[in-house]
C-alpha positions in Angstrom: 72.2 95.5 -26.4 69.9 93.2 -24.8 69.7 90.5 -27.5 69.5 87.7 -25.1 67.5 85.6 -27.6 70.3 85.7 -29.8 72.8 84.8 -26.8 70.7 82.0 -25.9 70.2 80.6 -29.4 74.6 80.8 -30.2 74.8 78.6 -26.5 72.4 76.1 -28.2 74.0 76.1 -31.6 77.9 76.0 -29.6 76.4 72.8 -27.7 74.9 71.1 -30.5 77.3 69.4 -33.3 74.6 69.3 -36.3 74.0 72.9 -35.9 78.0 73.9 -36.6 77.9 71.8 -39.8 75.4 74.5 -41.0 76.2 77.2 -43.4 77.2 80.4 -41.5 74.4 82.3 -43.2 71.7 79.2 -41.8 73.1 79.9 -38.2 72.7 83.7 -38.3 69.5 83.4 -39.6 68.5 81.4 -36.9 70.1 83.3 -34.5 68.4 86.5 -35.7 64.7 84.4 -35.7 65.3 83.5 -32.3 65.8 87.1 -31.2 63.0 88.3 -32.9 60.8 85.8 -31.2 62.3 86.1 -27.6 61.3 90.2 -28.5 57.8 89.1 -29.6 57.7 86.9 -26.4 58.5 89.5 -24.2 56.2 92.3 -25.5 53.4 90.3 -25.3 53.7 89.4 -21.4 54.2 93.1 -21.2 51.0 93.5 -22.7 49.2 90.5 -20.9 51.2 91.8 -17.5 49.2 95.7 -17.9 46.0 94.5 -19.0 45.6 92.7 -15.9 43.3 89.8 -17.1 40.6 88.9 -14.7 40.9 85.2 -15.6 43.8 83.5 -17.8 41.7 82.4 -20.7 42.0 82.2 -24.3 39.7 81.9 -27.7 40.9 78.2 -28.0 39.3 77.1 -24.5 35.6 79.1 -25.4 32.7 76.3 -25.1 30.6 75.6 -27.8 29.3 72.5 -26.4 27.1 73.8 -23.8 24.0 75.7 -25.4 23.7 79.3 -24.5 23.6 81.0 -27.6 27.2 81.5 -28.7 27.6 81.8 -32.3 30.5 79.8 -33.6 30.8 82.2 -36.6 30.2 85.6 -35.2 33.0 84.3 -32.1 35.8 83.4 -35.3 35.2 86.5 -36.6 35.9 88.3 -33.5 39.1 86.1 -32.6 40.9 87.8 -35.9 40.5 91.1 -33.7 40.1 92.9 -37.1 37.0 94.8 -35.3 39.4 96.4 -33.2 41.6 97.9 -36.3 38.1 99.0 -37.4 37.4 100.2 -34.2 34.1 98.4 -33.2 33.0 97.4 -30.2 31.8 94.0 -28.4 28.5 94.0 -26.0 28.0 90.7 -24.1 25.0 89.8 -21.8 23.7 87.3 -20.0 22.9 86.1 -16.9 24.9 85.2 -13.4 27.1 82.0 -14.9 26.8 82.2 -18.7 30.8 82.9 -19.1 30.7 86.6 -19.8 34.1 87.2 -17.9 35.8 84.8 -19.8 34.9 85.4 -23.2 35.6 89.4 -22.1 39.1 88.2 -21.0 39.5 85.5 -24.3 39.1 88.5 -26.6 41.3 90.7 -24.6 44.0 88.1 -24.5 43.5 87.2 -28.2 44.1 91.1 -28.6 47.1 91.2 -26.6 48.4 88.5 -28.8 47.6 90.3 -31.9 50.1 93.0 -30.9 47.0 95.6 -29.3 47.2 97.0 -26.0 44.3 96.4 -24.1 43.1 97.1 -20.1 40.6 95.4 -18.2 38.5 96.3 -15.0 35.0 95.9 -13.5 32.6 98.9 -13.6 32.6 99.3 -9.9 36.4 99.4 -9.4 36.9 101.5 -12.4 34.1 104.5 -11.3 36.3 104.0 -8.0 39.6 104.3 -9.1 38.6 107.4 -11.6 36.7 109.3 -7.9 40.1 108.9 -6.2 41.8 110.0 -9.2 40.0 113.4 -9.1 40.5 113.6 -5.4 44.3 113.3 -6.4 44.3 115.5 -9.2 45.4 112.8 -11.7 42.2 112.4 -13.5 43.2 113.8 -16.5 46.3 111.4 -16.6 44.2 108.4 -16.0 41.5 109.0 -18.9 44.2 109.6 -21.1 45.7 106.6 -19.8 42.4 104.7 -20.5 42.0 106.7 -24.1 45.4 104.9 -24.6 44.4 101.6 -25.2 43.3 100.0 -28.2 40.9 97.9 -26.1 39.2 98.9 -23.0 36.8 96.0 -21.2 34.3 97.2 -18.7 33.0 94.3 -17.0 29.7 93.6 -14.6 28.4 96.8 -15.8 25.1 97.6 -14.7 24.7 96.2 -11.3 23.7 99.7 -9.7 22.0 102.6 -11.3 25.1 105.1 -12.0 25.3 108.2 -9.9 25.8 111.8 -11.9 29.3 111.7 -11.6 29.9 107.9 -13.1 27.7 108.8 -15.7 29.7 111.9 -16.7 33.0 109.6 -16.7 31.4 106.9 -18.7 30.6 109.7 -21.3 34.1 110.7 -21.1 35.6 107.6 -21.6 33.0 106.3 -24.5 33.5 109.6 -26.3 37.6 109.5 -26.1 36.7 106.3 -27.7 34.5 107.0 -30.3 35.8 106.0 -33.6 38.9 106.1 -32.5 39.5 102.5 -30.1 37.2 99.8 -28.9 35.5 98.4 -25.9 34.2 95.4 -24.7 31.3 95.6 -22.2 29.9 92.6 -20.6 27.0 93.2 -18.2 23.8 90.9 -16.6 21.3 93.3 -18.3 19.8 93.0 -21.6 21.1 96.3 -23.9 17.6 97.8 -23.7 17.6 98.1 -20.1 21.0 100.1 -20.1 19.7 103.1 -20.4 17.8 103.2 -17.5 20.8 101.8 -15.5 22.9 105.0 -16.9 20.2 107.2 -15.7 20.0 110.3 -17.1 18.3 110.2 -20.7 20.1 112.8 -22.7 23.5 111.1 -21.0 22.0 107.7 -21.8 21.3 108.8 -25.4 24.6 110.1 -26.0 26.4 106.9 -24.6 24.5 104.3 -26.3 24.3 106.1 -29.6 28.6 105.8 -29.7 28.7 102.0 -28.3 25.6 100.1 -29.5 25.2 101.2 -33.3 28.8 100.6 -33.8 29.1 96.9 -32.4 29.1 93.1 -32.0 26.3 91.7 -29.5 26.6 88.3 -27.9 23.5 87.7 -25.9 24.3 84.5 -23.9 21.6 82.2 -22.6 22.7 79.8 -19.3 20.2 77.0 -18.0 22.7 76.4 -15.2 26.0 78.3 -14.6 28.9 77.6 -16.6 30.9 77.5 -13.1 29.1 74.5 -12.6 31.0 72.9 -15.4 34.3 73.3 -13.5 36.7 70.6 -13.6 35.5 69.9 -17.4 37.9 71.6 -19.3 35.7 74.6 -20.0 36.0 78.1 -18.9 33.4 79.2 -16.0 
């Protein structure tokens, strides 16, 4: 029956004289609670494993001491994960070393903690995997898998102008998620330059219309790289 949490709790009670003096109802309630907690922890670990986050990051460790234009109020709102239930998006822009990847992973990790499924992809690797999927006849299956995730993270977007195939892939992903699921897109480029990196004006309009107007936007600044603070208990 896979009641490992209950078994461990019962064994603990049997080894604790004070616990055995409690009423049966109390002891049984503690055992049931232990089983529920065990199942919740297993489910969370499964979601985190499947998310394949780039960094081990959490909302509580986001640094607000370093001046980089990060609004504590907006982050606190995003930390509730209600934006995912509302099918909104988050767009994070800023220079190299400003902490974009940490924040994307922290938001995705919090989503997993709140019961949502997530998947992290670097843009270049995502497009490469989609190309391979096409060549092996698994393109539809991969798109379906991506579409089932409550939250899809696309990191390092815009490092190169998209090819025709890539921009069509991105349109498929965005269209599939429009008003159904959520996205986090992180990029070194400001949003106003995404149009040119997508390439084709018509497709760029279609993609950005479905993403930009329904998004929280974090525009980070960095006088020095957050990586310079490594070892000082803040993210990099």
